[in-house]
Structure formats: C-alpha cells, structure tokens
C-alpha positions in Angstrom: -8.1 5.9 29.5 -8.3 3.8 26.3 -9.9 5.2 23.2 -13.2 3.5 22.2 -12.8 0.9 19.5 -13.2 2.2 15.9 -15.7 0.6 13.6 -14.3 0.2 10.1 -16.8 -0.4 7.3 -15.5 -1.8 4.0 -17.6 -0.8 1.1 -15.5 -1.8 -2.0 -12.5 -4.1 -2.4 -10.1 -5.1 -5.1 -7.8 -8.1 -4.3 -5.4 -9.6 -6.7 -2.3 -11.8 -6.6 0.4 -10.7 -8.9 3.7 -12.2 -10.0 6.7 -10.9 -8.0 8.2 -9.3 -11.1 8.6 -5.8 -12.5 5.7 -6.5 -14.8 3.5 -7.5 -11.8 4.4 -4.3 -10.0 3.5 -2.2 -13.1 0.3 -4.1 -13.5 -0.7 -3.4 -9.8 -0.6 0.3 -10.4 -2.6 0.1 -13.6 -5.2 -2.1 -12.0 -5.7 0.3 -9.1 -6.0 3.4 -11.3 -8.6 1.6 -13.5 -10.5 0.3 -10.4 -10.7 3.8 -8.8 -12.0 5.3 -12.0 -14.5 2.4 -12.3 -15.7 3.1 -8.7 -16.2 6.7 -9.7 -17.3 9.6 -7.4 -14.9 10.7 -4.8 -12.7 7.7 -5.4 -11.9 9.0 -8.9 -10.8 12.4 -7.7 -7.4 13.1 -9.3 -5.7 13.8 -5.9 -6.8 10.4 -4.6 -5.8 8.6 -7.7 -2.4 10.3 -7.9 -1.6 9.6 -4.3 -2.9 6.0 -4.3 -1.2 5.1 -7.6 2.3 6.3 -6.3 1.8 4.4 -3.1 0.8 1.2 -4.9 3.8 1.6 -7.3 6.3 2.0 -4.5 4.9 -0.8 -2.3 4.6 -3.2 -5.2 8.2 -2.4 -6.3 9.4 -3.0 -2.8 7.5 -6.3 -2.7 9.2 -7.4 -5.9 12.7 -6.0 -5.0 12.9 -6.8 -1.3 10.1 -9.2 -0.5 10.4 -11.6 -3.4 10.7 -15.3 -2.8 11.2 -17.2 -6.0 8.0 -18.9 -7.2 5.8 -16.9 -4.8 3.4 -14.0 -5.7 2.6 -10.8 -3.9 -0.9 -9.8 -3.0 -2.4 -6.4 -3.6 -5.6 -5.4 -1.8 -7.2 -2.0 -2.2 -10.4 -1.2 -0.2 -12.5 1.7 0.6 -12.9 1.8 4.4 -14.6 4.4 6.5 -13.4 7.7 4.9 -10.2 6.3 3.3 -8.8 4.3 0.5 -6.6 1.5 2.1 -3.8 -0.1 0.2 -2.3 -3.4 1.4 0.7 -5.1 -0.3 1.6 -8.5 1.2 4.8 -10.4 0.3 6.2 -13.7 1.4 9.5 -12.6 3.1 9.1 -12.0 6.8 12.8 -11.4 7.7 13.2 -8.2 5.6 11.0 -5.6 7.3 11.0 -2.0 6.2 11.5 0.7 8.8 8.5 1.9 10.8 6.6 5.1 9.9 8.4 8.2 11.2 11.8 6.3 11.1 12.2 6.5 7.3 15.1 8.7 6.3 15.8 10.1 2.9 18.8 8.8 1.0 21.5 10.9 -0.5 21.1 12.5 -3.9 23.5 10.1 -5.6 22.2 6.9 -3.8 20.5 4.3 -5.9 17.0 3.5 -4.5 15.8 4.1 -1.0 13.1 6.7 -1.9 10.0 4.5 -2.1 9.1 4.5 1.6 9.9 8.2 1.8 7.2 8.8 -0.8 4.8 6.5 1.0 5.5 8.4 4.2 4.8 11.7 2.5 1.7 10.7 0.6 -0.1 8.4 3.0 -2.2 9.8 5.8 -1.2 6.7 7.8 0.8 3.6 7.2 2.2 0.6 9.0 4.0 -2.7 8.6 2.2 -5.8 10.1 2.8 -9.5 10.1 1.0 -11.5 7.4 -2.3 -12.7 8.7 -3.4 -15.5 6.4 -2.9 -19.2 7.1 0.2 -18.7 9.2 2.3 -18.2 6.0 5.5 -16.2 6.4 5.5 -12.6 5.2 4.5 -9.1 5.9 1.9 -6.6 4.9 2.5 -2.9 4.3 -0.7 -1.0 4.8 -1.2 2.6 3.8 -4.3 4.8 3.9 -5.2 7.9 2.0 -8.1 9.9 3.4 -10.9 10.9 1.0 -11.1 14.7 0.4 -14.2 15.1 2.5 -12.6 13.3 5.5 -9.2 14.9 5.5 -7.8 14.8 9.1 -4.5 16.7 8.7 
C-alpha cells in the first residue's frame, strides 16, 4: 500500500545565485546565517543555525569544487517547509554526481578532502541528490533538510 501524498507548505524562502568561486561559497554560508537570524523564532535557534550553516558550507564548497563549469554560477535556495529548513544547492555539472545518502564513506585521516558529504549525512535529517529541474539545463541539486526542534523525528 502506498503512503498518502505529503503536503509541503513553504512559508519562507531565500534564493540566490552565487559565483562558483570560494568567495561565493563563503558568501552562501553568511547569507543563510543572516537570513535565519532575520526570520527569528525557532529558525534562529542555535542548533538549527549551526547545522544548516555547516550543511550550506559543505554543499556550496562541493558545488564550487566538483560542480563548477567556467562562467556558470551555482544556486542556493533555503526555505522553511513543513517542520524543516530545506537547503538546496544546484550546480551546472550533471556528470559528477555525489554518492547517495547511506553510501557515503569516511575518508582516511591523512586524505585530503572527502569529508563534506560525511558531515551533511551526519547533520541533515534527510538529504538527496536530484536532477536539475529548471529549463532543462544540465546539472544537479543536492537537497538537505534539518527538522525544526519541535518537529524532531529521530
């Protein structure tokens, strides 16, 4: 038996295109922290801000490092959906897809890099990789959700 469809209500959204550079990735994190503080209330809870800011930093860094196509930006979207803060980072490179949730494995202690998705996997309540869904342009979106404290499902 299939589960009934879930209704998702979006109440607040921040959407921004950023340059696919280290500066753009750094700016993404700062924008999200400022926006969550501006929204206030439960969105400004330190636990939520800490988890979301690390997720944004890692996904933006991955978009810049692995998803960059010269001359193309990446897109950051943060929205409050039913009981969660959803982070979406879209880049323009379709052929380099990260591993799926549950398949991410930690790297060795001396390895350079490879820890970003391990952190996303640990901090997000849910995450996934989906094809880019705008205008048929190439790329992918990594979507992660952090449940709000009053909606914790774990």
